C-alpha positions in Angstrom: 0.2 0.4 0.2 1.3 3.2 -0.5 2.4 4.2 3.4 3.9 1.2 3.5 1.2 -1.5 5.1 1.4 -4.9 3.6 -2.1 -7.0 3.5 -2.1 -10.7 3.4 -5.0 -13.1 2.1 -6.1 -16.4 1.9 -8.7 -18.2 0.2 -9.0 -21.7 -0.3 -12.0 -21.9 -1.9 -13.6 -18.8 -2.6 -17.8 -19.0 -2.6 -18.8 -20.3 -5.4 -16.2 -22.8 -5.8 -17.3 -26.5 -5.8 -17.5 -27.6 -1.7 -18.3 -24.2 -1.2 -21.8 -23.5 -2.1 -23.2 -19.4 -2.4 -26.5 -18.9 -0.2 -29.4 -17.8 -2.3 -28.4 -14.0 -1.5 -24.7 -14.8 -2.7 -25.6 -15.9 -5.9 -28.3 -13.2 -6.3 -25.9 -10.7 -5.9 -22.8 -12.6 -7.6 -25.5 -12.6 -10.6 -26.2 -9.0 -10.4 -22.3 -7.9 -10.5 -21.8 -10.1 -13.6 -24.7 -9.0 -15.2 -24.2 -5.1 -14.5 -21.3 -5.4 -17.0 -24.0 -5.1 -20.0 -27.5 -4.5 -18.7 -29.2 -1.9 -16.1 -30.4 -3.1 -12.7 -33.9 -3.0 -14.7 -32.6 -5.7 -17.3 -31.5 -7.6 -14.7 -35.1 -7.5 -13.0 -36.2 -8.8 -15.9 -33.8 -11.4 -16.6 -33.9 -13.0 -13.5 -37.5 -12.8 -13.4 -37.1 -14.9 -16.6 -34.4 -17.7 -15.5 -36.8 -18.1 -12.2 -39.8 -19.5 -14.3 -38.1 -21.2 -16.6 -39.7 -24.2 -16.9 -43.4 -22.4 -17.1 -41.9 -19.5 -20.2 -43.7 -20.2 -23.1 -41.3 -20.5 -26.6 -41.6 -16.3 -27.2 -40.1 -15.7 -23.6 -37.7 -18.3 -24.6 -36.7 -16.7 -27.0 -36.6 -13.0 -25.5 -34.6 -14.6 -23.0 -31.9 -16.1 -25.1 -31.9 -12.6 -27.0 -31.3 -10.9 -23.6 -28.0 -12.9 -23.2 
């Protein structure tokens, strides 16, 4: 660091790696963070809503979901 302080950390298994699953809140936060690089908050909300209902989507909604990716 600028003042000469040294920091050290060891991460044996980052959250989400095999053996260290994310909980629902962590997963949602990670998805939103990754998606925010390309999508706005309303777009992310719509995408996650579609993903939550994936089994119930009709063909047109699946096409819209894929197009949004």
